[in-house]
C-alpha positions as CSV (number, residue, x, y, z in Angstrom):
1,X,97.5,112.1,118.7
2,X,96.8,113.8,115.8
3,X,99.8,112.0,113.8
4,X,98.3,108.6,114.7
5,X,95.0,109.2,113.8
6,X,96.1,110.5,110.3
7,X,98.7,107.9,110.0
8,X,95.7,105.2,110.4
9,X,93.8,106.6,107.7
10,X,96.8,107.0,105.5
11,X,96.9,103.2,105.8
12,X,93.5,102.7,105.2
13,X,93.3,104.7,101.9
14,X,96.4,103.5,100.7
15,X,95.8,99.5,101.3
16,X,92.6,99.7,99.0
17,X,94.2,100.3,95.7
18,X,98.1,98.8,96.1
19,X,95.6,95.2,98.4
20,X,95.1,94.5,94.7
21,X,97.5,95.6,92.4
22,X,101.0,96.2,94.1
23,X,101.9,92.6,93.7
24,X,100.5,92.8,90.2
25,X,103.9,93.8,88.2
26,X,107.4,92.6,86.9
27,X,107.7,89.3,85.6
28,X,105.9,86.5,85.0
29,X,106.5,82.7,86.7
30,X,107.7,80.4,84.0
31,X,107.7,83.0,81.5
32,X,110.0,85.6,80.1
33,X,107.6,88.4,80.3
34,X,106.4,91.2,82.4
35,X,103.2,92.7,83.2
36,X,103.6,96.4,82.3
37,X,105.2,94.8,78.9
38,X,101.3,93.4,78.3
39,X,99.3,96.4,79.6
40,X,101.3,98.8,77.4
41,X,100.9,96.3,74.6
42,X,97.2,95.4,74.8
43,X,95.5,98.5,76.0
44,X,97.0,100.8,73.7
45,X,97.6,98.4,70.4
46,X,95.3,95.4,70.2
47,X,92.1,95.7,72.3
48,X,91.0,98.7,70.1
49,X,91.2,96.8,66.9
50,X,90.0,93.5,68.2
51,X,87.1,95.1,69.4
52,X,85.9,96.4,66.3
53,X,87.0,93.1,64.6
54,X,84.4,91.0,67.3
55,X,81.3,93.3,66.6
56,X,81.7,92.6,62.7
57,X,78.8,89.6,61.9
58,X,81.1,87.0,61.3
59,X,82.6,86.8,64.9
60,X,79.3,88.0,66.9
61,X,77.3,85.3,66.0
62,X,77.9,82.1,67.8
63,X,75.8,78.7,67.6
64,X,75.4,77.0,70.7
65,X,73.8,74.5,72.3
66,X,72.6,75.8,76.1
67,X,70.3,72.9,76.4
68,X,72.6,69.9,76.9
69,X,71.8,67.8,80.4
70,X,75.1,68.1,83.0
71,X,76.5,64.9,82.5
72,X,77.7,65.0,86.0
73,X,75.0,65.8,88.5
74,X,71.7,67.1,88.5
75,X,71.4,71.0,87.6
76,X,68.8,73.5,88.6
77,X,67.9,75.8,85.8
78,X,68.1,79.4,86.9
79,X,66.3,80.6,83.5
80,X,63.8,82.5,86.3
81,X,66.7,85.2,86.8
82,X,66.0,87.4,83.9
83,X,69.6,88.4,83.5
84,X,70.5,84.5,82.8
85,X,68.1,84.4,79.8
86,X,69.6,84.0,76.4
87,X,67.9,85.4,73.4
88,X,68.9,83.2,70.3
89,X,68.3,84.6,66.9
90,X,65.3,84.2,64.2
91,X,66.7,82.6,61.0
92,X,66.5,86.6,59.1
93,X,68.5,87.7,61.8
94,X,71.7,85.6,60.7
95,X,73.5,86.8,57.7
96,X,72.6,83.8,54.9
97,X,76.5,83.2,54.1
98,X,76.2,82.5,57.7
99,X,73.2,80.1,58.9
100,X,73.7,78.5,54.9
101,X,75.3,74.7,54.8
102,X,75.2,74.8,51.4
103,X,78.2,76.6,51.1
104,X,82.1,75.6,52.3
105,X,82.5,78.7,54.3
106,X,86.1,78.6,54.6
107,X,87.5,77.9,51.1
108,X,86.8,78.8,47.4
109,X,89.3,76.1,46.3
110,X,87.1,73.2,48.4
111,X,84.2,74.4,46.4
112,X,85.7,74.7,43.3
113,X,86.4,70.8,43.7
114,X,82.8,69.9,45.4
115,X,81.8,71.9,41.5
116,X,84.3,69.8,39.4
117,X,83.3,66.6,41.4
118,X,79.3,67.1,40.7
119,X,80.3,67.8,37.1
120,X,82.2,64.6,36.3
121,X,79.2,62.8,38.0
122,X,76.8,64.0,36.1
123,X,79.0,63.6,32.9
124,X,79.0,59.7,33.3
125,X,82.7,59.3,35.6
126,X,83.4,56.1,36.5
127,X,81.1,55.1,39.7
128,X,83.6,55.1,42.5
129,X,80.7,55.6,45.2
130,X,81.0,54.2,48.8
131,X,78.5,51.5,50.8
132,X,76.1,53.4,53.7
133,X,78.3,50.9,55.8
134,X,81.9,52.4,54.7
135,X,80.8,55.6,54.5
136,X,79.4,56.2,58.2
137,X,82.9,54.0,59.1
138,X,85.0,56.6,57.1
139,X,83.4,59.7,59.0
140,X,83.5,57.7,62.5
141,X,87.4,57.3,61.5
142,X,87.6,60.9,60.5
143,X,85.7,62.2,63.6
144,X,87.6,60.6,65.7
145,X,90.7,61.6,64.2
146,X,89.7,65.1,64.5
147,X,88.6,64.5,68.0
148,X,92.2,63.3,69.3
149,X,93.6,66.7,68.5
150,X,91.0,68.1,70.5
151,X,91.4,69.6,73.7
152,X,87.5,70.8,73.7
153,X,83.7,69.5,72.4
154,X,82.8,71.1,68.9
155,X,79.8,69.1,68.6
156,X,77.5,72.1,68.9
157,X,78.0,73.2,65.4
158,X,76.2,70.2,63.9
159,X,73.7,69.8,66.9
160,X,70.0,70.0,65.8
161,X,69.4,71.6,69.2
162,X,71.8,74.3,68.5
163,X,70.9,78.0,68.0
164,X,72.5,81.0,66.6
165,X,73.5,83.2,69.7
166,X,74.4,87.4,69.0
167,X,77.0,87.8,71.5
168,X,76.4,91.7,71.1
169,X,73.2,91.9,72.5
170,X,74.2,89.1,75.1
171,X,77.0,90.4,76.8
172,X,78.7,89.1,79.8
173,X,77.6,90.6,83.2
174,X,76.9,89.7,86.7
175,X,73.3,87.5,86.7
176,X,73.0,87.1,90.3
177,X,74.0,83.5,89.6
178,X,76.6,82.5,92.7
179,X,75.9,80.1,95.7
180,X,76.3,76.4,96.1
181,X,75.7,75.8,92.6
182,X,77.9,78.3,91.1
183,X,80.8,76.7,93.4
184,X,80.0,73.1,92.4
185,X,81.7,73.9,89.0
186,X,84.3,75.7,89.9
187,X,84.8,73.3,92.8
188,X,84.5,70.3,90.3
189,X,87.0,71.9,87.7
190,X,89.9,72.5,89.9
191,X,89.3,69.6,92.8
192,X,89.2,67.3,89.8
193,X,90.6,68.1,86.8
194,X,93.7,70.0,88.4
195,X,95.6,67.0,89.2
196,X,95.4,68.5,92.9
197,X,95.4,65.4,95.5
198,X,92.6,65.6,97.7
199,X,94.9,65.8,100.5
200,X,96.2,69.2,99.4
201,X,93.8,71.9,100.1
202,X,93.3,75.1,97.6
203,X,93.0,78.4,98.7
204,X,89.9,80.9,99.4
205,X,88.0,80.8,96.2
206,X,85.3,83.6,95.2
207,X,81.9,83.5,96.8
208,X,83.0,80.9,99.9
209,X,83.3,82.8,103.1
210,X,85.4,80.2,105.3
211,X,89.3,80.9,103.7
212,X,92.2,78.5,104.3
213,X,94.6,78.9,107.1
214,X,98.2,80.2,105.7
215,X,99.4,76.8,106.4
216,X,96.9,75.4,103.8
217,X,97.7,77.8,101.2
218,X,101.1,77.6,102.0
219,X,101.1,74.0,101.5
220,X,99.3,74.6,98.4
221,X,101.7,76.4,96.8
222,X,104.3,74.1,98.2
223,X,102.5,71.1,96.2
224,X,102.0,73.2,93.1
225,X,105.6,74.6,92.8
226,X,106.9,70.9,93.0
227,X,104.6,70.2,90.1
228,X,106.3,69.6,86.6
229,X,105.5,73.3,84.2
230,X,102.7,71.8,82.5
231,X,100.8,70.8,85.4
232,X,101.5,74.2,86.8
233,X,100.6,75.9,83.5
234,X,97.7,73.9,83.5
235,X,96.4,75.3,86.8
236,X,97.4,78.8,86.1
237,X,95.3,79.1,82.7
238,X,92.3,77.5,84.7
239,X,92.9,80.1,87.5
240,X,93.1,83.3,84.7
241,X,90.5,82.0,83.1
242,X,88.4,82.1,86.3
243,X,89.8,85.6,87.6
244,X,89.0,86.9,83.8
245,X,85.0,85.8,84.1
246,X,85.2,87.4,87.5
247,X,86.7,91.0,86.4
248,X,83.9,90.8,83.7
249,X,81.0,90.4,86.6
250,X,82.9,93.4,88.4
251,X,83.2,95.7,85.7
252,X,79.3,95.1,83.9
253,X,77.2,95.0,87.3
254,X,74.1,96.0,87.9
255,X,74.1,98.8,90.0
256,X,70.7,100.1,89.8
257,X,67.7,98.2,89.1
258,X,64.5,100.4,89.1
259,X,61.4,101.2,87.4
260,X,62.6,103.5,85.3
261,X,66.1,102.6,84.4
262,X,68.8,99.8,84.2
263,X,72.7,100.5,85.0
264,X,75.0,98.7,84.5
265,X,78.7,99.4,85.4
266,X,82.0,99.1,87.3
267,X,81.4,97.5,90.8
268,X,85.0,98.8,92.9
269,X,83.5,96.8,96.2
270,X,82.7,93.2,94.0
271,X,85.9,93.4,92.5
272,X,88.0,94.4,96.0
273,X,86.1,91.4,97.6
274,X,87.4,88.9,94.6
275,X,91.1,90.4,94.2
276,X,91.7,92.3,97.3
277,X,94.8,90.6,98.9
278,X,93.1,91.0,102.3
279,X,89.7,90.2,101.7
280,X,90.9,86.8,99.3
281,X,94.0,85.6,102.2
282,X,96.8,86.7,99.8
283,X,95.1,85.1,96.9
284,X,93.8,88.2,94.6
285,X,96.9,89.5,93.2
286,X,98.1,85.7,92.5
287,X,94.8,85.2,90.6
288,X,95.4,88.4,88.3
289,X,99.1,87.5,87.7
290,X,97.3,83.9,86.3
291,X,95.3,86.2,84.9
292,X,98.3,87.6,82.4
293,X,99.5,83.9,82.3
294,X,96.7,83.0,80.0
295,X,97.0,86.3,77.9
296,X,100.2,84.9,76.8
297,X,99.0,81.5,76.2
298,X,96.4,83.0,73.9
299,X,98.1,85.8,72.2
300,X,101.1,83.1,71.5
301,X,98.1,80.8,70.0
302,X,97.0,83.4,67.4
303,X,100.4,84.1,66.7
304,X,101.8,81.2,65.4
305,X,97.5,80.4,63.7
306,X,98.7,83.2,61.0
307,X,99.5,81.3,58.0
308,X,95.9,79.2,58.3
309,X,94.6,82.9,57.9
310,X,97.0,84.4,55.1
311,X,96.0,81.6,52.8
312,X,94.3,83.4,49.7
313,X,91.5,80.7,49.6
314,X,90.4,81.5,53.4
315,X,87.0,83.1,53.1
316,X,85.3,85.0,56.3
317,X,82.2,84.1,54.5
318,X,79.0,85.7,55.3
319,X,77.6,86.8,51.9
320,X,78.7,90.4,51.5
321,X,82.0,90.1,49.8
322,X,83.4,93.8,50.4
323,X,82.8,93.2,54.4
324,X,84.0,90.2,54.5
325,X,87.4,91.0,52.8
326,X,87.7,94.3,55.2
327,X,87.3,92.2,57.9
328,X,89.6,89.9,57.0
329,X,92.5,92.5,56.0
330,X,91.5,93.4,59.6
331,X,92.0,89.8,61.0
332,X,95.6,89.6,59.5
333,X,96.2,93.2,60.8
334,X,95.8,91.9,63.7
335,X,97.4,88.5,63.5
336,X,100.4,90.3,62.1
337,X,100.6,92.7,65.5
338,X,100.5,89.6,67.8
339,X,103.2,88.4,66.2
340,X,105.2,91.6,66.7
341,X,104.8,91.6,71.0
342,X,108.2,91.3,71.8
343,X,107.9,88.8,74.7
344,X,106.1,85.5,73.9
345,X,105.3,82.9,75.3
346,X,107.9,79.8,74.5
347,X,105.9,76.9,74.1
348,X,109.1,74.6,73.6
349,X,109.5,74.7,76.8
350,X,106.2,72.1,77.2
351,X,106.8,68.7,77.2
352,X,110.2,68.1,76.5
353,X,112.4,65.4,77.6
354,X,111.3,62.1,77.0
355,X,108.9,61.8,74.4
356,X,106.4,58.8,75.4
357,X,106.5,60.8,78.9
358,X,105.7,63.9,77.2
359,X,102.8,62.0,75.0
360,X,101.1,60.8,77.9
361,X,101.2,64.4,79.9
362,X,99.9,66.0,77.0
363,X,97.3,63.7,76.6
364,X,96.5,63.7,80.3
365,X,96.1,67.8,79.8
366,X,94.0,67.4,77.0
367,X,91.6,65.2,78.6
368,X,91.7,66.9,81.2
369,X,90.5,70.2,79.5
370,X,88.0,68.2,77.7
371,X,86.6,67.3,80.7
372,X,86.1,70.8,81.9
373,X,84.3,71.5,78.4
374,X,81.9,69.1,79.3
375,X,81.4,70.6,83.1
376,X,80.6,73.9,81.1
377,X,77.0,72.3,80.2
378,X,76.4,72.0,84.0
379,X,76.0,75.7,84.7
380,X,72.5,76.3,85.8
381,X,72.4,79.9,84.7
382,X,72.2,79.9,80.6
383,X,73.9,83.3,80.1
384,X,76.9,81.8,82.2
385,X,77.1,78.9,80.3
386,X,77.0,80.4,76.6
387,X,80.0,82.0,78.1
388,X,81.9,79.8,79.9
389,X,81.2,77.2,76.9
390,X,82.5,80.1,74.5
391,X,85.6,80.9,76.6
392,X,86.9,77.1,77.3
393,X,86.4,76.2,73.6
394,X,88.5,79.3,72.8
395,X,90.9,78.4,75.0
396,X,90.7,74.9,73.9
397,X,91.4,75.9,70.0
398,X,93.8,77.9,71.5
399,X,96.3,75.0,73.1
400,X,95.4,73.0,70.0
401,X,97.1,75.7,67.3
402,X,99.9,75.9,70.2
403,X,100.7,72.3,69.4
404,X,99.5,71.5,65.8
405,X,103.0,73.7,64.8
406,X,103.8,71.5,62.4
407,X,100.7,71.2,60.3
408,X,100.9,74.8,60.7
409,X,104.4,75.1,59.0
410,X,102.8,72.6,56.5
411,X,100.1,74.8,54.8
412,X,102.4,76.7,52.6
413,X,104.8,74.4,51.8
414,X,103.4,73.5,48.7
415,X,103.8,69.9,48.0
416,X,102.7,68.7,51.4
417,X,99.0,68.7,52.2
418,X,98.4,69.6,55.7
419,X,95.5,68.2,57.5
420,X,95.5,71.6,59.8
421,X,91.9,72.6,59.8
422,X,89.6,74.9,61.6
423,X,85.9,75.6,61.7
424,X,83.7,78.6,61.9
425,X,82.8,77.4,65.3
426,X,86.4,77.4,66.7
427,X,87.1,80.8,64.7
428,X,84.8,82.4,66.4
429,X,85.3,81.1,69.7
430,X,89.2,81.9,69.7
431,X,88.9,85.0,68.5
432,X,86.1,86.1,70.9
433,X,87.9,84.6,74.4
434,X,91.0,86.2,73.3
435,X,88.8,89.2,73.3
436,X,87.6,88.4,76.6
437,X,91.0,87.9,78.1
438,X,91.7,91.3,76.3
439,X,88.8,93.0,77.8
440,X,90.1,92.1,81.3
441,X,93.6,93.3,80.7
442,X,91.7,96.6,80.1
443,X,89.7,96.6,82.8
444,X,92.2,96.0,84.7
445,X,93.4,99.5,84.3
446,X,90.0,100.7,84.8
447,X,89.5,99.2,88.4
448,X,93.1,100.8,89.5
449,X,91.7,104.6,88.5
450,X,88.8,103.8,91.0
451,X,90.5,102.5,93.3
452,X,93.2,105.4,93.8
453,X,90.4,107.9,93.1
454,X,88.9,106.1,97.0
455,X,92.1,107.5,98.4
């Protein structure tokens, strides 16, 4: 009898750790990489340097419009929840080099050209100015060309309603925003933008108590495996992003809210609720594996975009030359390290085959992701909206980089002028979004230890 009780207790204690992580190991689907290689590379090499970079002034200030109306349904604001509030920066808190619109922050070469044009104008150069109508038309065409390549909205940077936010003072963490409204956002993303027919029910998602049956889960994964690799990858990216956000909320949870202190930390019970195999009808480990897939995609984009940042004319301009140069060197060191990763995702496997079909599929996926970036304006909690917008923009920028290989290669080709550019907004979101994914991978190491201690 005592032996039976002991075996039961051992089974219960073993399951807490194993049910979350025992399936999160080995090779990843549609990749030539494994979980263990990513863990070692991220946690021991990349993560510390990346955190240092993201604490610099250039990357900590993000311009965002949190007052855009939801284009799809009426949203109830949760600004009454104090942890949902976002404190924007006052003008004097943002470095002059970032907030100034009179200086091109990305290229000394561009500024030199502007100075030359001004001198020629004053020296009586031929008047080749355009009419207002023509100028507006050219701006419209240029904007259309830029947007045709983008996977997300980038209108916040120029919006008069946008404000700078210090990301270090407004960290992503649990805010109490949950329930039907939060579920509506994710439901719209999965049901309307992941190419899934309504007749196929997806498995249980966090925050929804009613789990899907085993038959429904099998039907869903049978449908997913029957999709082309591009649509499978798209679903896994969204699932990975969702998982990353849930890890952040579990790792920075409000553990104590008393009159004399507010303490944030790791909530193991919350983590298990979102990722324990038994508590999520077997979905938790799959979600975590999708997080690793997302990491590989964004890592590959950083490795590919290195030539853009290597140009001597590129500067991380804040108005403090010595700091700017030091942080550019750190950025280049990080990007060189991403290139050294031995098992990168092979993006050439995507959109291969028939050229017309590949182009149409790419456009379908671009529009779907563009729609997801619009849904971020439907998030009722402002802090959740801030980080949702930043991370979707970062992932959208990563996808644009992956499929702009020729333009990026042309940056250093000499004779051919490349059309590839990244705005400061895209650069900040790209690195911070990857920083969030990198942090999630690192936090999994902590949760493994905490779950093991519960035995």
